[in-house]
Structure formats: C-alpha cells, structure tokens
Gaussian input, Z-matrix of N, CA and C with variables (Angstrom, degrees):
# hf/3-21g

backbone

0 1
 N
 C     1     B1
 C     2     B2     1     A1
 N     3     B3     2     A2     1     D1
 C     4     B4     3     A3     2     D2
 C     5     B5     4     A4     3     D3
 N     6     B6     5     A5     4     D4
 C     7     B7     6     A6     5     D5
 C     8     B8     7     A7     6     D6
 N     9     B9     8     A8     7     D7
 C    10    B10     9     A9     8     D8
 C    11    B11    10    A10     9     D9
 N    12    B12    11    A11    10    D10
 C    13    B13    12    A12    11    D11
 C    14    B14    13    A13    12    D12
 N    15    B15    14    A14    13    D13
 C    16    B16    15    A15    14    D14
 C    17    B17    16    A16    15    D15
 N    18    B18    17    A17    16    D16
 C    19    B19    18    A18    17    D17
 C    20    B20    19    A19    18    D18
 N    21    B21    20    A20    19    D19
 C    22    B22    21    A21    20    D20
 C    23    B23    22    A22    21    D21
 N    24    B24    23    A23    22    D22
 C    25    B25    24    A24    23    D23
 C    26    B26    25    A25    24    D24
 N    27    B27    26    A26    25    D25
 C    28    B28    27    A27    26    D26
 C    29    B29    28    A28    27    D27
 N    30    B30    29    A29    28    D28
 C    31    B31    30    A30    29    D29
 C    32    B32    31    A31    30    D30
 N    33    B33    32    A32    31    D31
 C    34    B34    33    A33    32    D32
 C    35    B35    34    A34    33    D33
 N    36    B36    35    A35    34    D34
 C    37    B37    36    A36    35    D35
 C    38    B38    37    A37    36    D36
 N    39    B39    38    A38    37    D37
 C    40    B40    39    A39    38    D38
 C    41    B41    40    A40    39    D39
 N    42    B42    41    A41    40    D40
 C    43    B43    42    A42    41    D41
 C    44    B44    43    A43    42    D42
 N    45    B45    44    A44    43    D43
 C    46    B46    45    A45    44    D44
 C    47    B47    46    A46    45    D45
 N    48    B48    47    A47    46    D46
 C    49    B49    48    A48    47    D47
 C    50    B50    49    A49    48    D48
 N    51    B51    50    A50    49    D49
 C    52    B52    51    A51    50    D50
 C    53    B53    52    A52    51    D51
 N    54    B54    53    A53    52    D52
 C    55    B55    54    A54    53    D53
 C    56    B56    55    A55    54    D54
 N    57    B57    56    A56    55    D55
 C    58    B58    57    A57    56    D56
 C    59    B59    58    A58    57    D57
 N    60    B60    59    A59    58    D58
 C    61    B61    60    A60    59    D59
 C    62    B62    61    A61    60    D60
 N    63    B63    62    A62    61    D61
 C    64    B64    63    A63    62    D62
 C    65    B65    64    A64    63    D63
 N    66    B66    65    A65    64    D64
 C    67    B67    66    A66    65    D65
 C    68    B68    67    A67    66    D66
 N    69    B69    68    A68    67    D67
 C    70    B70    69    A69    68    D68
 C    71    B71    70    A70    69    D69
 N    72    B72    71    A71    70    D70
 C    73    B73    72    A72    71    D71
 C    74    B74    73    A73    72    D72
 N    75    B75    74    A74    73    D73
 C    76    B76    75    A75    74    D74
 C    77    B77    76    A76    75    D75
 N    78    B78    77    A77    76    D76
 C    79    B79    78    A78    77    D77
 C    80    B80    79    A79    78    D78
 N    81    B81    80    A80    79    D79
 C    82    B82    81    A81    80    D80
 C    83    B83    82    A82    81    D81
 N    84    B84    83    A83    82    D82
 C    85    B85    84    A84    83    D83
 C    86    B86    85    A85    84    D84
 N    87    B87    86    A86    85    D85
 C    88    B88    87    A87    86    D86
 C    89    B89    88    A88    87    D87
 N    90    B90    89    A89    88    D88
 C    91    B91    90    A90    89    D89
 C    92    B92    91    A91    90    D90
 N    93    B93    92    A92    91    D91
 C    94    B94    93    A93    92    D92
 C    95    B95    94    A94    93    D93
 N    96    B96    95    A95    94    D94
 C    97    B97    96    A96    95    D95
 C    98    B98    97    A97    96    D96
 N    99    B99    98    A98    97    D97
 C   100   B100    99    A99    98    D98
 C   101   B101   100   A100    99    D99
 N   102   B102   101   A101   100   D100
 C   103   B103   102   A102   101   D101
 C   104   B104   103   A103   102   D102
 N   105   B105   104   A104   103   D103
 C   106   B106   105   A105   104   D104
 C   107   B107   106   A106   105   D105
 N   108   B108   107   A107   106   D106
 C   109   B109   108   A108   107   D107
 C   110   B110   109   A109   108   D108
 N   111   B111   110   A110   109   D109
 C   112   B112   111   A111   110   D110
 C   113   B113   112   A112   111   D111
 N   114   B114   113   A113   112   D112
 C   115   B115   114   A114   113   D113
 C   116   B116   115   A115   114   D114
 N   117   B117   116   A116   115   D115
 C   118   B118   117   A117   116   D116
 C   119   B119   118   A118   117   D117
 N   120   B120   119   A119   118   D118
 C   121   B121   120   A120   119   D119
 C   122   B122   121   A121   120   D120
 N   123   B123   122   A122   121   D121
 C   124   B124   123   A123   122   D122
 C   125   B125   124   A124   123   D123
 N   126   B126   125   A125   124   D124
 C   127   B127   126   A126   125   D125
 C   128   B128   127   A127   126   D126
 N   129   B129   128   A128   127   D127
 C   130   B130   129   A129   128   D128
 C   131   B131   130   A130   129   D129
 N   132   B132   131   A131   130   D130
 C   133   B133   132   A132   131   D131
 C   134   B134   133   A133   132   D132
 N   135   B135   134   A134   133   D133
 C   136   B136   135   A135   134   D134
 C   137   B137   136   A136   135   D135
 N   138   B138   137   A137   136   D136
 C   139   B139   138   A138   137   D137
 C   140   B140   139   A139   138   D138
 N   141   B141   140   A140   139   D139
 C   142   B142   141   A141   140   D140
 C   143   B143   142   A142   141   D141
 N   144   B144   143   A143   142   D142
 C   145   B145   144   A144   143   D143
 C   146   B146   145   A145   144   D144
 N   147   B147   146   A146   145   D145
 C   148   B148   147   A147   146   D146
 C   149   B149   148   A148   147   D147
 N   150   B150   149   A149   148   D148
 C   151   B151   150   A150   149   D149
 C   152   B152   151   A151   150   D150
 N   153   B153   152   A152   151   D151
 C   154   B154   153   A153   152   D152
 C   155   B155   154   A154   153   D153
 N   156   B156   155   A155   154   D154
 C   157   B157   156   A156   155   D155
 C   158   B158   157   A157   156   D156
 N   159   B159   158   A158   157   D157
 C   160   B160   159   A159   158   D158
 C   161   B161   160   A160   159   D159
 N   162   B162   161   A161   160   D160
 C   163   B163   162   A162   161   D161
 C   164   B164   163   A163   162   D162
 N   165   B165   164   A164   163   D163
 C   166   B166   165   A165   164   D164
 C   167   B167   166   A166   165   D165
 N   168   B168   167   A167   166   D166
 C   169   B169   168   A168   167   D167
 C   170   B170   169   A169   168   D168
 N   171   B171   170   A170   169   D169
 C   172   B172   171   A171   170   D170
 C   173   B173   172   A172   171   D171
 N   174   B174   173   A173   172   D172
 C   175   B175   174   A174   173   D173
 C   176   B176   175   A175   174   D174
 N   177   B177   176   A176   175   D175
 C   178   B178   177   A177   176   D176
 C   179   B179   178   A178   177   D177
 N   180   B180   179   A179   178   D178
 C   181   B181   180   A180   179   D179
 C   182   B182   181   A181   180   D180
 N   183   B183   182   A182   181   D181
 C   184   B184   183   A183   182   D182
 C   185   B185   184   A184   183   D183
 N   186   B186   185   A185   184   D184
 C   187   B187   186   A186   185   D185
 C   188   B188   187   A187   186   D186
 N   189   B189   188   A188   187   D187
 C   190   B190   189   A189   188   D188
 C   191   B191   190   A190   189   D189
 N   192   B192   191   A191   190   D190
 C   193   B193   192   A192   191   D191
 C   194   B194   193   A193   192   D192
 N   195   B195   194   A194   193   D193
 C   196   B196   195   A195   194   D194
 C   197   B197   196   A196   195   D195
 N   198   B198   197   A197   196   D196
 C   199   B199   198   A198   197   D197
 C   200   B200   199   A199   198   D198
 N   201   B201   200   A200   199   D199
 C   202   B202   201   A201   200   D200
 C   203   B203   202   A202   201   D201
 N   204   B204   203   A203   202   D202
 C   205   B205   204   A204   203   D203
 C   206   B206   205   A205   204   D204
 N   207   B207   206   A206   205   D205
 C   208   B208   207   A207   206   D206
 C   209   B209   208   A208   207   D207
 N   210   B210   209   A209   208   D208
 C   211   B211   210   A210   209   D209
 C   212   B212   211   A211   210   D210
 N   213   B213   212   A212   211   D211
 C   214   B214   213   A213   212   D212
 C   215   B215   214   A214   213   D213
 N   216   B216   215   A215   214   D214
 C   217   B217   216   A216   215   D215
 C   218   B218   217   A217   216   D216
 N   219   B219   218   A218   217   D217
 C   220   B220   219   A219   218   D218
 C   221   B221   220   A220   219   D219
 N   222   B222   221   A221   220   D220
 C   223   B223   222   A222   221   D221
 C   224   B224   223   A223   222   D222
 N   225   B225   224   A224   223   D223
 C   226   B226   225   A225   224   D224
 C   227   B227   226   A226   225   D225
 N   228   B228   227   A227   226   D226
 C   229   B229   228   A228   227   D227
 C   230   B230   229   A229   228   D228
 N   231   B231   230   A230   229   D229
 C   232   B232   231   A231   230   D230
 C   233   B233   232   A232   231   D231
 N   234   B234   233   A233   232   D232
 C   235   B235   234   A234   233   D233
 C   236   B236   235   A235   234   D234
 N   237   B237   236   A236   235   D235
 C   238   B238   237   A237   236   D236
 C   239   B239   238   A238   237   D237
 N   240   B240   239   A239   238   D238
 C   241   B241   240   A240   239   D239
 C   242   B242   241   A241   240   D240
 N   243   B243   242   A242   241   D241
 C   244   B244   243   A243   242   D242
 C   245   B245   244   A244   243   D243
 N   246   B246   245   A245   244   D244
 C   247   B247   246   A246   245   D245
 C   248   B248   247   A247   246   D246
 N   249   B249   248   A248   247   D247
 C   250   B250   249   A249   248   D248
 C   251   B251   250   A250   249   D249
 N   252   B252   251   A251   250   D250
 C   253   B253   252   A252   251   D251
 C   254   B254   253   A253   252   D252
 N   255   B255   254   A254   253   D253
 C   256   B256   255   A255   254   D254
 C   257   B257   256   A256   255   D255
 N   258   B258   257   A257   256   D256
 C   259   B259   258   A258   257   D257
 C   260   B260   259   A259   258   D258
 N   261   B261   260   A260   259   D259
 C   262   B262   261   A261   260   D260
 C   263   B263   262   A262   261   D261
 N   264   B264   263   A263   262   D262
 C   265   B265   264   A264   263   D263
 C   266   B266   265   A265   264   D264
 N   267   B267   266   A266   265   D265
 C   268   B268   267   A267   266   D266
 C   269   B269   268   A268   267   D267
 N   270   B270   269   A269   268   D268
 C   271   B271   270   A270   269   D269
 C   272   B272   271   A271   270   D270
 N   273   B273   272   A272   271   D271
 C   274   B274   273   A273   272   D272
 C   275   B275   274   A274   273   D273
 N   276   B276   275   A275   274   D274
 C   277   B277   276   A276   275   D275
 C   278   B278   277   A277   276   D276
 N   279   B279   278   A278   277   D277
 C   280   B280   279   A279   278   D278
 C   281   B281   280   A280   279   D279
 N   282   B282   281   A281   280   D280
 C   283   B283   282   A282   281   D281
 C   284   B284   283   A283   282   D282
 N   285   B285   284   A284   283   D283
 C   286   B286   285   A285   284   D284
 C   287   B287   286   A286   285   D285
 N   288   B288   287   A287   286   D286
 C   289   B289   288   A288   287   D287
 C   290   B290   289   A289   288   D288
 N   291   B291   290   A290   289   D289
 C   292   B292   291   A291   290   D290
 C   293   B293   292   A292   291   D291
 N   294   B294   293   A293   292   D292
 C   295   B295   294   A294   293   D293
 C   296   B296   295   A295   294   D294
 N   297   B297   296   A296   295   D295
 C   298   B298   297   A297   296   D296
 C   299   B299   298   A298   297   D297
 N   300   B300   299   A299   298   D298
 C   301   B301   300   A300   299   D299
 C   302   B302   301   A301   300   D300
 N   303   B303   302   A302   301   D301
 C   304   B304   303   A303   302   D302
 C   305   B305   304   A304   303   D303
 N   306   B306   305   A305   304   D304
 C   307   B307   306   A306   305   D305
 C   308   B308   307   A307   306   D306
 N   309   B309   308   A308   307   D307
 C   310   B310   309   A309   308   D308
 C   311   B311   310   A310   309   D309
 N   312   B312   311   A311   310   D310
 C   313   B313   312   A312   311   D311
 C   314   B314   313   A313   312   D312
 N   315   B315   314   A314   313   D313
 C   316   B316   315   A315   314   D314
 C   317   B317   316   A316   315   D315
 N   318   B318   317   A317   316   D316
 C   319   B319   318   A318   317   D317
 C   320   B320   319   A319   318   D318
 N   321   B321   320   A320   319   D319
 C   322   B322   321   A321   320   D320
 C   323   B323   322   A322   321   D321
 N   324   B324   323   A323   322   D322
 C   325   B325   324   A324   323   D323
 C   326   B326   325   A325   324   D324

   B1=1.4552
   B2=1.5106
   B3=1.2795
   B4=1.4753
   B5=1.5263
   B6=1.3102
   B7=1.4758
   B8=1.5441
   B9=1.3192
   B10=1.4721
   B11=1.5156
   B12=1.3163
   B13=1.4600
   B14=1.5263
   B15=1.3235
   B16=1.4756
   B17=1.5159
   B18=1.3027
   B19=1.4824
   B20=1.5197
   B21=1.3293
   B22=1.4563
   B23=1.5122
   B24=1.3358
   B25=1.4659
   B26=1.5075
   B27=1.3159
   B28=1.4597
   B29=1.5201
   B30=1.3068
   B31=1.4782
   B32=1.5170
   B33=1.2937
   B34=1.4890
   B35=1.5252
   B36=1.3427
   B37=1.4732
   B38=1.5422
   B39=1.3412
   B40=1.4578
   B41=1.5093
   B42=1.3160
   B43=1.4659
   B44=1.5222
   B45=1.3032
   B46=1.4776
   B47=1.5320
   B48=1.3316
   B49=1.4716
   B50=1.5159
   B51=1.3354
   B52=1.4764
   B53=1.5430
   B54=1.3044
   B55=1.4548
   B56=1.5455
   B57=1.3264
   B58=1.4538
   B59=1.5344
   B60=1.3279
   B61=1.4635
   B62=1.5333
   B63=1.3288
   B64=1.4735
   B65=1.5153
   B66=1.3148
   B67=1.4759
   B68=1.5340
   B69=1.3303
   B70=1.4625
   B71=1.5261
   B72=1.3380
   B73=1.4682
   B74=1.5278
   B75=1.3222
   B76=1.4751
   B77=1.5415
   B78=1.3266
   B79=1.4735
   B80=1.5422
   B81=1.3274
   B82=1.4554
   B83=1.5293
   B84=1.3267
   B85=1.4632
   B86=1.5318
   B87=1.3153
   B88=1.4584
   B89=1.5321
   B90=1.3337
   B91=1.4668
   B92=1.5353
   B93=1.3270
   B94=1.4647
   B95=1.5286
   B96=1.3338
   B97=1.4683
   B98=1.5228
   B99=1.3168
   B100=1.4413
   B101=1.5348
   B102=1.2968
   B103=1.4615
   B104=1.5318
   B105=1.3244
   B106=1.4473
   B107=1.5337
   B108=1.3066
   B109=1.4750
   B110=1.5258
   B111=1.3444
   B112=1.4576
   B113=1.5134
   B114=1.3432
   B115=1.4719
   B116=1.5105
   B117=1.3449
   B118=1.4474
   B119=1.5224
   B120=1.3348
   B121=1.4760
   B122=1.5199
   B123=1.3217
   B124=1.4544
   B125=1.5219
   B126=1.3366
   B127=1.4540
   B128=1.5479
   B129=1.3323
   B130=1.4626
   B131=1.5294
   B132=1.3246
   B133=1.4560
   B134=1.5214
   B135=1.3068
   B136=1.4488
   B137=1.5139
   B138=1.3307
   B139=1.4677
   B140=1.5229
   B141=1.3027
   B142=1.4690
   B143=1.5232
   B144=1.3084
   B145=1.4670
   B146=1.5188
   B147=1.3253
   B148=1.4623
   B149=1.5230
   B150=1.3269
   B151=1.4451
   B152=1.5305
   B153=1.3122
   B154=1.4674
   B155=1.5050
   B156=1.3277
   B157=1.4663
   B158=1.5013
   B159=1.3344
   B160=1.4393
   B161=1.5230
   B162=1.3465
   B163=1.4539
   B164=1.5213
   B165=1.3101
   B166=1.4663
   B167=1.5385
   B168=1.3342
   B169=1.4631
   B170=1.5392
   B171=1.3412
   B172=1.4500
   B173=1.5331
   B174=1.2960
   B175=1.4578
   B176=1.5312
   B177=1.3242
   B178=1.4685
   B179=1.5140
   B180=1.3119
   B181=1.4466
   B182=1.5019
   B183=1.3162
   B184=1.4602
   B185=1.5105
   B186=1.3296
   B187=1.4535
   B188=1.5237
   B189=1.3176
   B190=1.4532
   B191=1.5106
   B192=1.3121
   B193=1.4645
   B194=1.5111
   B195=1.3204
   B196=1.4380
   B197=1.5616
   B198=1.3428
   B199=1.4549
   B200=1.5268
   B201=1.3184
   B202=1.4534
   B203=1.5325
   B204=1.3213
   B205=1.4673
   B206=1.4828
   B207=1.3207
   B208=1.4493
   B209=1.5324
   B210=1.3089
   B211=1.4683
   B212=1.5091
   B213=1.3239
   B214=1.4729
   B215=1.5216
   B216=1.3121
   B217=1.4652
   B218=1.5535
   B219=1.3569
   B220=1.4728
   B221=1.5457
   B222=1.3236
   B223=1.4725
   B224=1.5344
   B225=1.3246
   B226=1.4735
   B227=1.5128
   B228=1.3418
   B229=1.4490
   B230=1.5141
   B231=1.3351
   B232=1.4671
   B233=1.5330
   B234=1.3174
   B235=1.4600
   B236=1.4983
   B237=1.3119
   B238=1.4853
   B239=1.5336
   B240=1.3262
   B241=1.4564
   B242=1.5336
   B243=1.3151
   B244=1.4689
   B245=1.5198
   B246=1.3477
   B247=1.4685
   B248=1.5243
   B249=1.3201
   B250=1.4567
   B251=1.5245
   B252=1.3183
   B253=1.4463
   B254=1.5349
   B255=1.3210
   B256=1.4439
   B257=1.5322
   B258=1.2928
   B259=1.4808
   B260=1.5287
   B261=1.3351
   B262=1.4698
   B263=1.5336
   B264=1.3493
   B265=1.4480
   B266=1.5227
   B267=1.3017
   B268=1.4748
   B269=1.5129
   B270=1.3451
   B271=1.4485
   B272=1.5311
   B273=1.3172
   B274=1.4487
   B275=1.5220
   B276=1.3503
   B277=1.4441
   B278=1.5223
   B279=1.3262
   B280=1.4717
   B281=1.5385
   B282=1.3309
   B283=1.4552
   B284=1.5259
   B285=1.3050
   B286=1.4630
   B287=1.5177
   B288=1.3047
   B289=1.4549
   B290=1.5087
   B291=1.3268
   B292=1.4590
   B293=1.5209
   B294=1.3072
   B295=1.4678
   B296=1.5030
   B297=1.3158
   B298=1.4457
   B299=1.5204
   B300=1.3287
   B301=1.4669
   B302=1.5229
   B303=1.3383
   B304=1.4519
   B305=1.5197
   B306=1.3374
   B307=1.4588
   B308=1.5289
   B309=1.3481
   B310=1.4590
   B311=1.5058
   B312=1.3364
   B313=1.4710
   B314=1.5454
   B315=1.3285
   B316=1.4557
   B317=1.5032
   B318=1.2834
   B319=1.4519
   B320=1.5126
   B321=1.3436
   B322=1.4563
   B323=1.5132
   B324=1.3261
   B325=1.4533
   B326=1.5047
   A1=110.15
   A2=117.85
   A3=121.57
   A4=110.30
   A5=116.76
   A6=120.61
   A7=110.84
   A8=117.04
   A9=120.36
   A10=111.16
   A11=117.67
   A12=119.38
   A13=111.21
   A14=116.59
   A15=120.96
   A16=109.93
   A17=116.73
   A18=121.56
   A19=111.78
   A20=117.91
   A21=121.57
   A22=113.63
   A23=117.19
   A24=121.08
   A25=114.95
   A26=118.89
   A27=119.91
   A28=110.07
   A29=116.04
   A30=121.20
   A31=110.28
   A32=115.54
   A33=121.61
   A34=111.81
   A35=120.52
   A36=118.85
   A37=112.79
   A38=118.01
   A39=120.96
   A40=109.42
   A41=116.98
   A42=121.28
   A43=109.65
   A44=117.03
   A45=120.70
   A46=110.66
   A47=117.82
   A48=120.29
   A49=111.38
   A50=117.52
   A51=119.74
   A52=110.79
   A53=117.41
   A54=121.85
   A55=109.52
   A56=117.47
   A57=120.61
   A58=111.17
   A59=117.62
   A60=121.48
   A61=109.93
   A62=116.35
   A63=119.79
   A64=110.86
   A65=116.01
   A66=120.92
   A67=110.68
   A68=116.33
   A69=120.47
   A70=111.96
   A71=116.24
   A72=118.42
   A73=112.03
   A74=116.10
   A75=118.58
   A76=109.81
   A77=117.99
   A78=118.75
   A79=110.48
   A80=117.72
   A81=119.77
   A82=111.58
   A83=116.91
   A84=119.83
   A85=111.70
   A86=116.44
   A87=119.96
   A88=110.45
   A89=116.24
   A90=119.86
   A91=113.53
   A92=115.94
   A93=119.55
   A94=114.86
   A95=116.49
   A96=120.48
   A97=110.42
   A98=114.43
   A99=118.73
   A100=109.23
   A101=117.50
   A102=120.50
   A103=109.97
   A104=115.76
   A105=119.74
   A106=109.74
   A107=117.18
   A108=121.85
   A109=113.15
   A110=116.79
   A111=121.52
   A112=112.38
   A113=116.32
   A114=120.53
   A115=114.17
   A116=118.04
   A117=121.09
   A118=111.59
   A119=113.61
   A120=121.72
   A121=104.81
   A122=116.70
   A123=121.54
   A124=109.88
   A125=115.21
   A126=121.36
   A127=106.08
   A128=115.28
   A129=118.17
   A130=109.22
   A131=114.28
   A132=121.17
   A133=108.11
   A134=114.30
   A135=121.20
   A136=108.47
   A137=114.35
   A138=120.99
   A139=109.14
   A140=115.69
   A141=121.83
   A142=109.23
   A143=117.20
   A144=121.36
   A145=113.11
   A146=119.16
   A147=119.98
   A148=113.15
   A149=117.63
   A150=120.99
   A151=110.31
   A152=115.03
   A153=122.82
   A154=107.77
   A155=117.49
   A156=121.71
   A157=108.44
   A158=116.64
   A159=123.54
   A160=107.46
   A161=116.67
   A162=120.29
   A163=110.03
   A164=116.23
   A165=122.81
   A166=107.40
   A167=115.46
   A168=121.10
   A169=109.40
   A170=116.89
   A171=121.28
   A172=107.63
   A173=116.62
   A174=122.03
   A175=112.54
   A176=117.61
   A177=120.57
   A178=113.41
   A179=114.64
   A180=123.17
   A181=108.96
   A182=117.46
   A183=121.89
   A184=107.60
   A185=116.50
   A186=119.98
   A187=116.27
   A188=118.62
   A189=120.35
   A190=111.28
   A191=116.02
   A192=121.77
   A193=109.17
   A194=116.83
   A195=121.83
   A196=108.72
   A197=116.57
   A198=117.97
   A199=109.12
   A200=116.94
   A201=120.32
   A202=108.69
   A203=116.07
   A204=120.56
   A205=109.06
   A206=116.30
   A207=121.10
   A208=108.66
   A209=117.73
   A210=119.62
   A211=111.22
   A212=117.32
   A213=122.66
   A214=111.88
   A215=117.42
   A216=120.09
   A217=113.12
   A218=116.46
   A219=119.16
   A220=108.90
   A221=115.15
   A222=119.38
   A223=112.56
   A224=118.43
   A225=120.39
   A226=108.76
   A227=115.04
   A228=119.82
   A229=114.63
   A230=117.76
   A231=120.52
   A232=114.20
   A233=117.96
   A234=121.36
   A235=114.53
   A236=117.69
   A237=119.85
   A238=110.98
   A239=118.53
   A240=120.33
   A241=109.70
   A242=116.91
   A243=122.09
   A244=108.96
   A245=117.36
   A246=121.17
   A247=109.80
   A248=117.66
   A249=123.20
   A250=110.92
   A251=117.75
   A252=122.14
   A253=112.02
   A254=117.05
   A255=120.61
   A256=113.26
   A257=117.06
   A258=120.71
   A259=111.43
   A260=113.83
   A261=119.28
   A262=110.36
   A263=115.38
   A264=120.53
   A265=108.78
   A266=115.37
   A267=120.86
   A268=107.16
   A269=115.37
   A270=118.92
   A271=110.27
   A272=112.74
   A273=121.03
   A274=108.43
   A275=117.03
   A276=121.99
   A277=107.29
   A278=115.33
   A279=121.67
   A280=112.82
   A281=118.98
   A282=120.68
   A283=113.79
   A284=118.94
   A285=121.12
   A286=107.96
   A287=115.95
   A288=120.60
   A289=109.63
   A290=115.57
   A291=121.39
   A292=109.64
   A293=116.28
   A294=121.98
   A295=107.13
   A296=116.41
   A297=121.56
   A298=108.00
   A299=114.21
   A300=120.53
   A301=107.47
   A302=114.82
   A303=121.46
   A304=109.24
   A305=115.87
   A306=120.95
   A307=108.84
   A308=112.77
   A309=122.18
   A310=109.03
   A311=118.23
   A312=122.69
   A313=109.85
   A314=115.00
   A315=121.15
   A316=109.65
   A317=114.62
   A318=122.19
   A319=107.11
   A320=117.88
   A321=121.68
   A322=112.13
   A323=117.79
   A324=121.09
   A325=111.86
   D1=-47.01
   D2=-175.60
   D3=-59.46
   D4=-43.96
   D5=-179.48
   D6=-64.24
   D7=-41.31
   D8=-179.91
   D9=-67.01
   D10=-40.30
   D11=179.46
   D12=-69.56
   D13=-36.74
   D14=174.75
   D15=-61.71
   D16=-49.19
   D17=179.85
   D18=-60.61
   D19=-31.19
   D20=177.11
   D21=-76.96
   D22=-5.42
   D23=176.23
   D24=89.21
   D25=15.44
   D26=178.38
   D27=-74.31
   D28=152.42
   D29=-178.60
   D30=-74.28
   D31=158.90
   D32=179.51
   D33=-58.32
   D34=-44.12
   D35=178.98
   D36=-61.53
   D37=-37.56
   D38=178.64
   D39=-67.44
   D40=-44.52
   D41=179.27
   D42=-60.40
   D43=-45.61
   D44=178.32
   D45=-59.59
   D46=-43.64
   D47=177.68
   D48=-63.35
   D49=-41.84
   D50=-179.24
   D51=-65.01
   D52=-41.48
   D53=178.86
   D54=-64.99
   D55=-39.32
   D56=178.14
   D57=-65.26
   D58=-44.24
   D59=177.78
   D60=-59.68
   D61=-48.90
   D62=178.76
   D63=-57.96
   D64=-44.41
   D65=-178.73
   D66=-60.37
   D67=-45.08
   D68=-178.98
   D69=-65.67
   D70=-40.04
   D71=179.39
   D72=-68.85
   D73=-39.59
   D74=177.47
   D75=-67.92
   D76=-42.05
   D77=178.06
   D78=-59.13
   D79=-41.15
   D80=178.70
   D81=-64.63
   D82=-41.31
   D83=179.03
   D84=-64.47
   D85=-39.78
   D86=-179.72
   D87=-70.15
   D88=-44.03
   D89=-175.94
   D90=-76.10
   D91=-43.39
   D92=-171.61
   D93=-108.05
   D94=-19.17
   D95=-178.06
   D96=-95.10
   D97=-156.85
   D98=173.87
   D99=-151.43
   D100=152.27
   D101=-178.54
   D102=-71.70
   D103=164.77
   D104=176.37
   D105=-77.23
   D106=-173.58
   D107=-176.47
   D108=-60.83
   D109=-19.43
   D110=179.43
   D111=-99.71
   D112=7.24
   D113=178.38
   D114=80.23
   D115=25.14
   D116=-175.05
   D117=-122.30
   D118=156.36
   D119=162.52
   D120=-115.99
   D121=155.52
   D122=-178.26
   D123=-103.51
   D124=132.59
   D125=178.95
   D126=-126.91
   D127=133.05
   D128=176.82
   D129=-148.97
   D130=157.86
   D131=173.23
   D132=-149.42
   D133=156.59
   D134=-179.14
   D135=-146.82
   D136=132.90
   D137=179.35
   D138=-93.82
   D139=118.26
   D140=178.16
   D141=-103.35
   D142=-176.95
   D143=-175.88
   D144=-58.53
   D145=-38.73
   D146=-177.92
   D147=-139.80
   D148=16.40
   D149=176.38
   D150=-154.46
   D151=161.03
   D152=172.85
   D153=-111.55
   D154=129.40
   D155=174.54
   D156=-100.82
   D157=128.04
   D158=-179.44
   D159=-121.28
   D160=133.73
   D161=-176.37
   D162=-137.37
   D163=138.25
   D164=176.19
   D165=-132.92
   D166=129.66
   D167=-176.97
   D168=-125.89
   D169=133.63
   D170=172.83
   D171=-132.22
   D172=170.43
   D173=-175.44
   D174=-94.52
   D175=12.49
   D176=-178.96
   D177=-81.46
   D178=-170.50
   D179=176.56
   D180=-128.95
   D181=131.14
   D182=177.99
   D183=-150.90
   D184=86.74
   D185=-172.40
   D186=-66.86
   D187=-27.46
   D188=-174.19
   D189=-134.15
   D190=81.36
   D191=178.41
   D192=-98.32
   D193=124.49
   D194=-179.39
   D195=-145.41
   D196=148.46
   D197=170.69
   D198=-62.75
   D199=143.78
   D200=-178.97
   D201=-134.20
   D202=153.10
   D203=170.98
   D204=-84.85
   D205=135.87
   D206=178.61
   D207=-124.76
   D208=155.49
   D209=178.34
   D210=-61.19
   D211=151.57
   D212=-177.10
   D213=-57.96
   D214=-29.06
   D215=-176.76
   D216=-93.94
   D217=7.20
   D218=178.49
   D219=-73.26
   D220=142.74
   D221=-179.29
   D222=-92.37
   D223=-6.37
   D224=178.04
   D225=-154.98
   D226=176.99
   D227=175.60
   D228=104.09
   D229=2.90
   D230=-176.17
   D231=-100.72
   D232=0.16
   D233=-171.50
   D234=-51.47
   D235=-58.71
   D236=-177.05
   D237=-72.19
   D238=-26.16
   D239=174.49
   D240=-64.42
   D241=-41.99
   D242=178.02
   D243=-64.20
   D244=-47.57
   D245=-179.93
   D246=-60.32
   D247=-42.96
   D248=-179.80
   D249=-62.30
   D250=-39.84
   D251=-178.78
   D252=-71.39
   D253=-42.82
   D254=-174.24
   D255=-79.83
   D256=-37.36
   D257=-169.48
   D258=-91.74
   D259=151.26
   D260=178.15
   D261=-71.51
   D262=-30.62
   D263=178.74
   D264=-160.09
   D265=156.27
   D266=172.71
   D267=-155.02
   D268=153.79
   D269=177.93
   D270=-148.42
   D271=168.81
   D272=-178.19
   D273=-123.24
   D274=130.70
   D275=174.85
   D276=-115.69
   D277=127.00
   D278=-176.47
   D279=-104.85
   D280=12.75
   D281=-173.44
   D282=-59.59
   D283=-44.81
   D284=179.78
   D285=-140.46
   D286=75.83
   D287=-172.74
   D288=97.10
   D289=-143.17
   D290=178.25
   D291=-128.79
   D292=122.17
   D293=174.63
   D294=-120.79
   D295=120.97
   D296=173.63
   D297=-108.04
   D298=125.57
   D299=-179.37
   D300=-121.15
   D301=129.83
   D302=-177.86
   D303=-126.14
   D304=145.41
   D305=178.01
   D306=-121.41
   D307=129.53
   D308=-176.20
   D309=-116.55
   D310=120.06
   D311=-179.45
   D312=-71.30
   D313=152.38
   D314=171.34
   D315=-156.60
   D316=167.61
   D317=174.75
   D318=-142.17
   D319=133.70
   D320=176.95
   D321=-87.03
   D322=-4.66
   D323=-179.40
   D324=-86.32

C-alpha cells in the first residue's frame, strides 16, 4: 500500500494515515472477526481522484460496531475511534461477514 500511495504522489502524512487506518481495520478483523473458510481475511484499497478507499472483510459477525472512548491508560479499544477521526467517512456492511470500508481524503497539490 505504502509504495502505491507514494507512486501516486500522495503526501507522507496522508500515506501514514492510510497505513494506520489499514492497520487498525486489519487488527480488528484479526482480533474480533474470523477468517473465511480458507483461513483468510480480505484487504483492499483503491486510489480515487481525491480520496483513498480502504476495505477489510472477515467472515465474523459484529452487529454493533461503534467508535468508543477508552481511558488514556487502555492498551486497546481505539481502532474505530482512530478510523472515525482520520477518515471522511466509513461504513460497515454485514451482508457476508463484516466489511468495513473507510475513505480518506487527500490532495496532491
């Protein structure tokens, strides 16, 4: 991801944010979701004209995912709060497992 975003001309802060969002979504899928029948989770991203779309899909069930406030000394629990803060929008699709898709704005100018 980092190499593709760099090649597309995105700034270092945007790349860092996109990598952080991807990392948080993958960590949530690994910790709270479950792999598909082949032992995999799906990770994808797409660079659009003014935003990056990041998507992570697992075969688990999570009916009520929301960003939450956690104590300053908590070692986990901030994933969706970070995604919510960084991204212009994000959503959850429950059709076949859990797919979280987030969109991160950027400008190459």
